[in-house]
Backbone as ProteinMPNN parsed JSONL, in Angstrom:
{"seq_chain_A": "MLSQFRHKVDPHAAKFWAPLGRWVKPNQLTVLGLILAGVAGYFIYTDKFIWGGIFVLISATLDHLDGALARGAGLTSEFGAVLDAVFDRLGEGLIYIGLATQSFLAVPAIILSYGISHASAKNKKAGGGILERIERAFFIAVILFINQVETGLLIFNILLFITLFQRMYYVYRDSS", "coords_chain_A": {"N_chain_A": [[55.12, 197.6, 31.817], [53.377, 196.143, 30.1], [53.086, 197.992, 28.081], [55.08, 197.684, 26.262], [54.158, 196.059, 24.31], [52.514, 197.541, 22.771], [53.138, 198.506, 20.168], [52.747, 196.261, 18.639], [50.081, 195.652, 18.973], [48.6, 197.97, 18.388], [48.318, 198.453, 15.462], [46.37, 196.524, 14.754], [44.313, 197.162, 16.497], [43.693, 199.693, 15.585], [42.323, 199.24, 13.158], [39.994, 198.133, 14.148], [38.958, 200.161, 15.813], [38.651, 202.453, 14.244], [36.086, 202.697, 12.754], [34.35, 203.002, 14.957], [34.869, 205.507, 15.881], [33.118, 207.252, 14.684], [30.857, 207.373, 16.235], [31.543, 207.465, 18.949], [33.609, 209.516, 20.828], [37.083, 209.912, 21.66], [37.584, 211.62, 23.899], [35.19, 211.474, 25.259], [35.257, 208.873, 26.244], [37.402, 209.2, 27.953], [36.387, 210.988, 29.899], [34.263, 209.42, 30.884], [35.765, 207.318, 31.941], [37.014, 208.615, 34.116], [34.768, 209.215, 35.691], [33.91, 206.612, 36.311], [36.108, 205.736, 37.753], [35.756, 207.277, 40.001], [33.398, 206.093, 40.925], [34.442, 203.584, 41.516], [36.2, 204.291, 43.621], [34.27, 205.109, 45.494], [32.903, 202.67, 45.974], [35.001, 201.229, 47.135], [35.44, 202.747, 49.425], [33.02, 202.225, 50.742], [33.315, 199.618, 51.506], [32.721, 197.687, 49.611], [34.34, 195.725, 48.05], [34.556, 193.948, 45.844], [32.907, 195.123, 43.864], [34.252, 197.544, 43.735], [36.73, 196.688, 42.682], [35.869, 195.729, 40.185], [34.995, 198.112, 38.972], [37.387, 199.533, 38.987], [38.831, 198.077, 37.096], [37.2, 198.429, 34.802], [37.372, 201.202, 34.472], [40.139, 201.451, 33.997], [40.306, 200.032, 31.629], [38.834, 201.679, 29.907], [40.568, 203.829, 29.954], [42.687, 202.815, 28.504], [41.407, 202.317, 26.085], [40.567, 204.843, 25.178], [42.839, 206.108, 24.149], [43.573, 204.245, 22.161], [41.356, 204.42, 20.491], [41.526, 207.117, 19.727], [43.973, 207.122, 18.267], [43.402, 205.127, 16.354], [41.141, 206.083, 14.99], [42.056, 208.411, 13.995], [41.825, 210.697, 15.595], [43.453, 212.098, 17.313], [44.642, 214.666, 19.508], [46.206, 217.6, 20.866], [44.875, 218.697, 23.054], [43.284, 216.49, 23.803], [45.27, 214.68, 24.608], [46.322, 215.976, 26.864], [44.003, 216.188, 28.442], [43.505, 213.453, 28.829], [45.829, 212.665, 30.298], [45.611, 214.283, 32.625], [43.062, 213.538, 33.619], [43.541, 210.848, 34.037], [45.304, 210.934, 36.246], [43.612, 212.172, 38.118], [41.586, 210.241, 38.293], [43.041, 208.044, 39.29], [43.67, 209.172, 41.743], [41.113, 209.351, 42.952], [40.528, 206.643, 43.304], [42.634, 205.931, 45.011], [41.978, 207.511, 47.216], [39.672, 206.225, 48.109], [40.916, 203.802, 48.832], [42.58, 204.786, 50.856], [40.82, 205.188, 52.916], [40.627, 202.722, 53.886], [43.179, 201.857, 54.509], [46.173, 203.286, 55.741], [48.367, 202.841, 54.185], [47.783, 203.457, 51.598], [48.442, 206.075, 51.217], [51.342, 206.49, 50.828], [51.313, 205.12, 48.421], [49.874, 206.783, 46.719], [51.628, 208.972, 46.522], [53.963, 207.756, 45.433], [52.923, 206.705, 43.021], [52.197, 209.056, 41.665], [54.7, 210.19, 41.438], [55.895, 208.358, 39.691], [54.307, 208.707, 37.386], [54.856, 211.404, 36.892], [57.59, 211.374, 36.364], [57.754, 210.137, 33.832], [56.268, 211.978, 32.421], [57.902, 214.188, 32.393], [60.121, 213.26, 31.04], [60.366, 211.306, 28.298], [61.965, 209.056, 28.118], [61.761, 207.897, 30.527], [59.803, 205.993, 30.709], [58.078, 202.833, 31.267], [58.956, 200.037, 33.408], [58.107, 198.042, 36.327], [55.442, 198.431, 37.37], [53.385, 199.895, 35.468], [50.717, 202.111, 34.468], [48.412, 200.485, 33.734], [49.092, 198.041, 34.885], [49.165, 198.792, 37.547], [46.453, 199.334, 38.035], [45.369, 196.776, 37.601], [46.655, 195.334, 39.657], [45.603, 196.613, 41.932], [42.893, 195.943, 41.605], [43.039, 193.161, 41.942], [43.907, 192.927, 44.656], [41.674, 193.931, 45.855], [39.685, 192.114, 45.027], [40.522, 189.79, 46.341], [40.327, 190.598, 48.901], [42.475, 191.663, 50.428], [43.608, 194.164, 51.313], [45.389, 195.608, 53.047], [47.835, 194.026, 53.22], [48.229, 193.738, 50.491], [48.606, 196.419, 49.685], [51.004, 196.962, 50.975], [52.85, 195.33, 49.566], [52.362, 196.425, 47.055], [53.324, 199.077, 47.401], [56.074, 198.581, 47.659], [56.646, 197.569, 45.098], [55.915, 199.829, 43.611], [57.859, 201.64, 44.489], [60.166, 200.429, 43.449], [59.542, 200.64, 40.709], [59.494, 203.442, 40.379], [62.19, 204.065, 40.824], [63.306, 202.578, 38.771], [62.43, 204.052, 36.552], [63.676, 206.502, 37.059], [66.321, 205.687, 36.881], [66.478, 204.966, 34.152], [66.382, 207.465, 32.899], [68.673, 208.66, 33.995], [70.671, 206.913, 33.035], [70.432, 207.279, 30.264], [71.101, 209.928, 30.048], [73.701, 210.169, 30.702]], "CA_chain_A": [[55.531, 196.356, 31.206], [52.51, 195.783, 28.981], [53.17, 198.994, 27.017], [56.055, 197.258, 25.261], [53.443, 195.334, 23.264], [51.618, 198.477, 22.084], [53.447, 198.594, 18.733], [52.212, 195.067, 17.981], [48.624, 195.638, 19.108], [47.978, 199.174, 17.824], [47.828, 198.356, 14.077], [45.13, 195.74, 14.733], [43.302, 197.944, 17.217], [43.304, 200.83, 14.74], [41.302, 198.761, 12.212], [38.769, 197.903, 14.908], [38.439, 201.382, 16.423], [38.378, 203.524, 13.275], [34.647, 202.933, 12.529], [33.69, 203.406, 16.194], [35.109, 206.935, 16.058], [31.983, 208.028, 14.172], [29.81, 207.453, 17.261], [32.106, 207.735, 20.27], [34.85, 210.284, 20.76], [38.037, 209.519, 22.709], [37.427, 212.429, 25.108], [34.026, 210.959, 25.98], [35.73, 207.709, 27.002], [38.258, 209.724, 29.022], [35.505, 211.519, 30.952], [33.571, 208.278, 31.479], [36.754, 206.609, 32.76], [37.161, 209.356, 35.373], [33.545, 209.017, 36.479], [33.9, 205.241, 36.827], [37.133, 205.672, 38.805], [35.081, 207.816, 41.19], [32.492, 205.04, 41.392], [35.307, 202.576, 42.143], [36.613, 204.845, 44.913], [33.117, 205.064, 46.397], [32.681, 201.28, 46.385], [36.077, 200.855, 48.061], [35.123, 203.453, 50.671], [31.875, 201.583, 51.396], [33.696, 198.224, 51.764], [32.223, 196.791, 48.556], [35.603, 195.566, 47.337], [34.381, 193.295, 44.542], [32.422, 196.159, 42.963], [35.357, 198.482, 43.559], [37.68, 196.071, 41.753], [35.258, 195.701, 38.845], [35.011, 199.463, 38.402], [38.794, 199.876, 38.723], [39.185, 197.454, 35.815], [36.463, 199.085, 33.71], [37.973, 202.525, 34.303], [41.457, 201.263, 33.374], [40.063, 199.614, 30.246], [38.466, 202.885, 29.166], [41.783, 204.627, 29.831], [43.448, 202.248, 27.392], [40.623, 202.418, 24.851], [40.477, 206.214, 24.656], [44.021, 206.338, 23.314], [43.489, 203.382, 20.98], [40.334, 205.01, 19.628], [42.069, 208.361, 19.161], [44.96, 206.782, 17.24], [42.782, 204.328, 15.298], [40.175, 206.866, 14.227], [42.689, 209.661, 13.58], [41.218, 211.769, 16.387], [44.39, 212.564, 18.335], [44.794, 216.117, 19.628], [46.972, 218.017, 22.041], [43.934, 218.81, 24.164], [42.915, 215.134, 24.219], [46.4, 214.098, 25.326], [46.392, 216.607, 28.191], [42.802, 215.749, 29.156], [43.733, 212.062, 29.222], [46.844, 212.611, 31.356], [45.077, 214.891, 33.843], [41.969, 212.713, 34.132], [44.146, 209.608, 34.562], [45.796, 211.208, 37.604], [42.454, 212.408, 38.973], [40.936, 208.949, 38.515], [43.872, 207.298, 40.233], [43.499, 209.807, 43.049], [39.817, 208.946, 43.512], [40.661, 205.245, 43.738], [43.515, 205.922, 46.188], [41.243, 208.065, 48.358], [38.873, 205.099, 48.616], [41.835, 202.874, 49.511], [43.1, 205.423, 52.068], [39.836, 205.013, 53.988], [40.806, 201.344, 54.35], [44.54, 201.664, 55.009], [47.09, 204.406, 55.569], [49.36, 202.48, 53.18], [47.413, 204.056, 50.313], [49.044, 207.411, 51.117], [52.582, 206.418, 50.054], [51.0, 204.658, 47.062], [49.504, 207.985, 45.963], [52.848, 209.748, 46.279], [54.824, 207.014, 44.517], [52.274, 206.639, 41.706], [52.313, 210.357, 41.01], [56.115, 210.328, 41.071], [56.098, 207.527, 38.5], [53.671, 209.39, 36.251], [55.548, 212.666, 36.632], [58.892, 211.07, 35.76], [57.601, 209.922, 32.388], [55.756, 213.217, 31.82], [59.032, 215.1, 32.223], [61.121, 212.687, 30.144], [59.783, 210.099, 27.688], [62.862, 207.921, 28.346], [61.465, 207.379, 31.865], [58.666, 205.077, 30.662], [58.334, 201.435, 31.588], [59.038, 199.622, 34.797], [57.264, 196.921, 36.756], [54.033, 198.796, 37.523], [52.854, 201.014, 34.71], [49.339, 202.434, 34.862], [47.482, 199.356, 33.609], [49.48, 197.047, 35.885], [48.738, 199.295, 38.855], [45.005, 199.113, 38.14], [45.145, 195.337, 37.737], [47.108, 194.945, 40.994], [44.601, 197.108, 42.887], [41.689, 195.118, 41.462], [43.302, 191.848, 42.542], [43.9, 192.985, 46.126], [40.278, 194.131, 46.257], [38.96, 190.858, 44.813], [40.894, 188.788, 47.356], [40.111, 191.235, 50.196], [43.768, 191.765, 51.113], [44.004, 195.542, 51.045], [46.57, 196.005, 53.833], [49.011, 193.288, 52.733], [48.389, 194.076, 49.083], [49.18, 197.759, 49.563], [52.412, 196.887, 51.377], [53.568, 194.808, 48.393], [52.163, 197.427, 46.016], [54.257, 200.178, 47.64], [57.432, 198.111, 47.345], [56.74, 197.523, 43.641], [55.891, 201.213, 43.139], [59.181, 202.195, 44.786], [61.077, 199.867, 42.446], [59.182, 201.231, 39.422], [59.947, 204.832, 40.362], [63.64, 204.107, 40.656], [63.599, 202.114, 37.415], [62.241, 205.18, 35.643], [64.742, 207.481, 37.305], [67.556, 205.105, 36.35], [66.448, 205.052, 32.69], [66.749, 208.84, 32.516], [70.082, 208.851, 34.38], [71.498, 206.122, 32.107], [70.4, 207.867, 28.928], [71.64, 211.293, 30.055], [75.135, 210.119, 31.04]], "C_chain_A": [[54.687, 196.021, 29.987], [52.622, 196.766, 27.823], [54.175, 198.594, 25.943], [55.401, 196.484, 24.116], [52.55, 196.251, 22.43], [51.865, 198.504, 20.581], [52.934, 197.378, 17.961], [50.682, 195.079, 17.954], [47.97, 196.802, 18.366], [47.529, 199.043, 16.366], [46.515, 197.569, 13.958], [43.996, 196.499, 15.418], [42.804, 199.095, 16.357], [42.209, 200.428, 13.758], [39.957, 198.586, 12.91], [38.132, 199.215, 15.344], [38.056, 202.461, 15.425], [36.883, 203.743, 13.032], [33.909, 203.431, 13.78], [33.819, 204.913, 16.434], [34.005, 207.813, 15.505], [30.939, 208.274, 15.258], [30.324, 207.863, 18.632], [33.429, 208.464, 20.088], [35.774, 209.878, 21.911], [37.857, 210.309, 24.008], [36.212, 212.003, 25.919], [34.418, 209.739, 26.816], [36.601, 208.152, 28.175], [37.419, 210.218, 30.194], [34.776, 210.373, 31.655], [34.518, 207.473, 32.366], [36.961, 207.281, 34.104], [35.942, 209.141, 36.268], [33.54, 207.62, 37.102], [35.003, 205.004, 37.854], [36.564, 206.218, 40.106], [34.111, 206.81, 41.782], [33.3, 203.941, 42.089], [35.748, 203.041, 43.527], [35.492, 204.809, 45.933], [32.864, 203.639, 46.883], [33.764, 200.799, 47.354], [35.805, 201.48, 49.424], [34.007, 202.755, 51.45], [32.081, 200.082, 51.601], [33.094, 197.227, 50.765], [33.385, 196.551, 47.586], [35.456, 194.905, 45.972], [33.916, 194.33, 43.51], [33.507, 197.196, 42.706], [36.366, 197.957, 42.552], [37.15, 196.039, 40.331], [35.334, 197.082, 38.2], [36.43, 199.984, 38.19], [39.19, 199.318, 37.354], [38.471, 198.108, 34.635], [37.075, 200.459, 33.422], [39.327, 202.416, 33.592], [41.315, 200.841, 31.916], [39.694, 200.819, 29.391], [39.677, 203.793, 28.965], [42.627, 204.114, 28.67], [42.715, 202.486, 26.061], [40.549, 203.84, 24.3], [41.655, 206.525, 23.752], [43.998, 205.507, 22.041], [42.471, 203.937, 19.983], [40.867, 206.271, 18.954], [43.059, 208.054, 18.039], [44.296, 206.078, 16.058], [41.837, 205.117, 14.419], [40.755, 208.193, 13.748], [42.14, 210.869, 14.312], [42.154, 212.274, 17.491], [44.437, 214.089, 18.325], [45.621, 216.416, 20.862], [46.075, 218.12, 23.265], [43.553, 217.432, 24.694], [44.022, 214.466, 25.018], [46.509, 214.667, 26.741], [45.191, 216.18, 29.034], [42.99, 214.33, 29.676], [44.711, 211.971, 30.389], [46.302, 213.145, 32.68], [43.985, 214.012, 34.449], [42.466, 211.357, 34.638], [44.614, 209.812, 35.996], [44.63, 211.43, 38.55], [41.739, 211.099, 39.298], [41.717, 208.08, 39.475], [43.702, 207.852, 41.638], [42.191, 209.404, 43.711], [39.854, 207.51, 44.027], [41.523, 205.177, 45.001], [42.84, 206.52, 47.417], [40.358, 206.987, 48.965], [39.742, 204.115, 49.378], [42.35, 203.463, 50.827], [42.108, 205.336, 53.225], [39.937, 203.608, 54.589], [42.171, 201.124, 55.005], [45.386, 202.905, 54.733], [48.136, 204.111, 54.499], [49.007, 202.982, 51.775], [48.078, 205.419, 50.127], [50.404, 207.359, 50.413], [52.348, 205.931, 48.626], [50.62, 205.839, 46.176], [50.767, 208.744, 45.554], [53.739, 209.051, 45.257], [54.221, 206.936, 43.109], [52.393, 207.959, 40.961], [53.76, 210.643, 40.631], [56.435, 209.55, 39.803], [55.528, 208.229, 37.273], [54.415, 210.67, 35.892], [56.9, 212.429, 35.97], [58.76, 210.889, 34.26], [57.012, 211.152, 31.695], [56.897, 214.19, 31.533], [60.06, 214.585, 31.221], [60.592, 211.364, 29.605], [60.674, 208.87, 27.851], [62.58, 207.253, 29.683], [60.274, 206.436, 31.865], [59.068, 203.671, 31.069], [58.381, 201.166, 33.075], [58.02, 198.542, 35.124], [55.785, 197.291, 36.757], [53.698, 200.068, 36.75], [51.387, 201.172, 35.085], [48.406, 201.223, 34.816], [47.813, 198.263, 34.628], [49.074, 197.489, 37.287], [47.247, 199.052, 39.064], [44.701, 197.628, 38.35], [45.521, 194.867, 39.143], [46.083, 195.369, 42.048], [43.338, 196.26, 42.817], [41.887, 193.761, 42.126], [43.26, 191.916, 44.062], [42.494, 193.253, 46.656], [39.49, 192.828, 46.134], [39.267, 189.821, 45.889], [40.805, 189.347, 48.773], [41.387, 191.252, 51.05], [44.357, 193.158, 50.904], [45.304, 195.898, 51.765], [47.849, 195.333, 53.312], [49.29, 193.64, 51.28], [49.023, 195.44, 48.891], [50.641, 197.793, 50.011], [53.267, 196.404, 50.2], [53.521, 195.823, 47.254], [53.162, 198.571, 46.172], [55.694, 199.783, 47.33], [57.636, 198.101, 45.832], [56.7, 198.928, 43.024], [57.251, 201.879, 43.345], [60.196, 201.713, 43.749], [60.816, 200.507, 41.084], [59.674, 202.669, 39.317], [61.455, 204.888, 40.13], [64.086, 203.505, 39.331], [63.497, 203.283, 36.447], [63.329, 206.24, 35.827], [66.069, 206.974, 36.737], [67.597, 205.204, 34.824], [66.866, 206.439, 32.22], [68.208, 209.088, 32.832], [71.004, 208.154, 33.387], [71.559, 206.788, 30.75], [70.951, 209.281, 28.893], [73.122, 211.315, 30.367], [75.997, 209.973, 29.814]], "O_chain_A": [[55.229, 195.652, 28.946], [52.289, 196.416, 26.691], [54.125, 199.113, 24.828], [56.02, 196.278, 23.072], [51.901, 195.795, 21.489], [50.915, 198.524, 19.798], [52.711, 197.463, 16.754], [50.068, 194.572, 17.016], [46.901, 196.638, 17.779], [46.428, 199.493, 16.049], [45.653, 197.915, 13.15], [42.854, 196.471, 14.958], [41.622, 199.434, 16.396], [41.265, 201.188, 13.542], [38.907, 198.859, 12.328], [36.915, 199.374, 15.259], [37.215, 203.306, 15.73], [36.435, 204.887, 13.097], [32.952, 204.196, 13.67], [32.982, 205.516, 17.106], [33.951, 209.002, 15.819], [30.217, 209.27, 15.211], [29.621, 208.531, 19.39], [34.265, 208.06, 19.28], [35.31, 209.541, 23.0], [37.962, 209.742, 25.096], [36.202, 212.155, 27.141], [33.971, 209.588, 27.953], [36.55, 207.562, 29.254], [37.709, 209.901, 31.347], [34.682, 210.357, 32.883], [34.116, 206.997, 33.427], [37.072, 206.603, 35.125], [36.083, 208.91, 37.469], [33.206, 207.461, 38.276], [34.85, 204.158, 38.735], [36.847, 205.695, 41.184], [34.01, 206.684, 43.002], [32.888, 203.43, 43.13], [35.68, 202.281, 44.493], [35.725, 204.515, 47.106], [32.635, 203.422, 48.073], [33.476, 200.048, 48.286], [35.927, 200.817, 50.454], [34.046, 202.702, 52.679], [31.118, 199.354, 51.844], [32.98, 196.04, 51.071], [33.419, 197.083, 46.476], [36.166, 195.269, 45.034], [34.468, 194.404, 42.412], [33.662, 197.671, 41.581], [36.809, 198.692, 41.67], [37.89, 196.292, 39.381], [35.692, 197.21, 37.029], [36.652, 200.801, 37.296], [39.813, 200.014, 36.552], [39.076, 198.317, 33.584], [37.269, 200.828, 32.263], [39.622, 203.201, 32.69], [42.11, 201.246, 31.067], [40.189, 200.963, 28.273], [39.801, 204.449, 27.93], [43.217, 204.905, 27.934], [43.333, 202.813, 25.048], [40.475, 204.027, 23.085], [41.486, 207.141, 22.7], [44.358, 205.993, 20.969], [42.705, 203.922, 18.775], [40.68, 206.467, 17.753], [42.99, 208.664, 16.972], [44.586, 206.387, 14.902], [41.738, 204.851, 13.221], [40.043, 209.01, 13.164], [42.002, 211.944, 13.728], [41.69, 212.819, 18.493], [44.293, 214.722, 17.279], [45.725, 215.6, 21.778], [46.441, 217.698, 24.361], [43.506, 217.228, 25.907], [43.752, 213.766, 25.994], [46.757, 213.932, 27.697], [45.345, 215.847, 30.209], [42.672, 214.039, 30.829], [44.443, 211.272, 31.366], [46.507, 212.537, 33.731], [43.981, 213.769, 35.656], [41.883, 210.783, 35.558], [44.36, 208.975, 36.862], [44.649, 210.931, 39.675], [41.335, 210.873, 40.439], [41.145, 207.453, 40.366], [43.601, 207.098, 42.605], [42.165, 209.141, 44.913], [39.273, 207.203, 45.069], [41.193, 204.459, 45.945], [43.099, 206.084, 48.539], [40.295, 206.843, 50.186], [39.358, 203.642, 50.447], [42.538, 202.735, 51.802], [42.507, 205.402, 54.387], [39.4, 203.342, 55.664], [42.31, 200.321, 55.927], [45.328, 203.493, 53.653], [48.735, 205.04, 53.957], [49.84, 202.935, 50.87], [48.258, 205.869, 48.995], [50.613, 208.123, 49.47], [53.099, 206.289, 47.72], [51.005, 205.887, 45.007], [50.943, 209.105, 44.391], [54.219, 209.686, 44.317], [54.937, 207.085, 42.119], [52.66, 207.976, 39.759], [54.016, 211.274, 39.605], [57.166, 210.035, 38.939], [56.194, 208.331, 36.243], [54.584, 210.981, 34.713], [57.31, 213.204, 35.106], [59.562, 211.424, 33.495], [57.235, 211.347, 30.5], [56.86, 214.927, 30.548], [60.789, 215.372, 30.618], [60.394, 210.414, 30.362], [60.186, 207.746, 27.734], [63.093, 206.168, 29.954], [59.771, 206.103, 32.938], [60.252, 203.362, 31.199], [57.91, 201.96, 33.889], [57.183, 198.181, 34.296], [54.961, 196.558, 36.21], [53.723, 201.17, 37.298], [50.878, 200.438, 35.932], [47.681, 200.972, 35.778], [46.909, 197.629, 35.172], [48.687, 196.666, 38.116], [46.825, 198.618, 40.137], [43.869, 197.273, 39.185], [44.788, 194.087, 39.752], [45.738, 194.594, 42.94], [42.773, 195.897, 43.849], [40.986, 193.268, 42.804], [42.647, 191.06, 44.7], [42.16, 192.853, 47.771], [38.72, 192.477, 47.028], [38.388, 189.065, 46.302], [41.16, 188.667, 49.736], [41.37, 190.902, 52.23], [45.463, 193.307, 50.385], [46.223, 196.436, 51.147], [48.828, 196.013, 53.003], [50.442, 193.818, 50.884], [49.885, 195.607, 48.03], [51.431, 198.573, 49.479], [54.291, 197.01, 49.884], [54.521, 196.05, 46.574], [53.778, 198.994, 45.194], [56.451, 200.588, 46.786], [58.663, 198.563, 45.335], [57.374, 199.186, 42.027], [57.733, 202.599, 42.47], [60.988, 202.502, 43.234], [61.756, 200.875, 40.381], [60.21, 203.07, 38.284], [61.93, 205.682, 39.318], [65.138, 203.878, 38.813], [64.381, 203.481, 35.614], [63.833, 206.801, 34.853], [66.846, 207.749, 36.178], [68.651, 205.497, 34.26], [67.618, 206.572, 31.254], [68.92, 209.671, 32.015], [71.999, 208.729, 32.947], [72.627, 206.856, 30.142], [71.243, 209.794, 27.813], [73.746, 212.374, 30.304], [77.222, 209.915, 29.925]]}, "name": "protein", "num_of_chains": 1, "seq": "MLSQFRHKVDPHAAKFWAPLGRWVKPNQLTVLGLILAGVAGYFIYTDKFIWGGIFVLISATLDHLDGALARGAGLTSEFGAVLDAVFDRLGEGLIYIGLATQSFLAVPAIILSYGISHASAKNKKAGGGILERIERAFFIAVILFINQVETGLLIFNILLFITLFQRMYYVYRDSS"}
């Protein structure tokens, strides 16, 4: 949902990020985001939900910033795009593993989230839907902050299911 605003935000972000590209490379932010997702997963596993939520948000922010930095500083590359996509999935997996130690409902969330990501990887028309990557991270952080993992994951799975079928419908509609 929030990605629909990217075209409005990117020109302003590019002006901000271009100078930063001299000191920090997008791939460095990508790697750091993965590490912090692992830290988030560890905090969730150890029942430190507030810290887990904080690190989920920081990791998701870095995931957004690596792409903005790459575009703004003219540092985009095929390798960077693949690294970002792969590390995003790995980071999500680390967070879901932490959640799975709290509730079995994290298991369908893993499957549905990867289905959502794979749909858009196979067909760019499959983007969008209720819970894109940043919304998923925000939702997870909220359920951690309010200590409602079980109920939150139940709602999360319903929204993930809807998102997956939204993406599948977009491809079906555009291919008919």
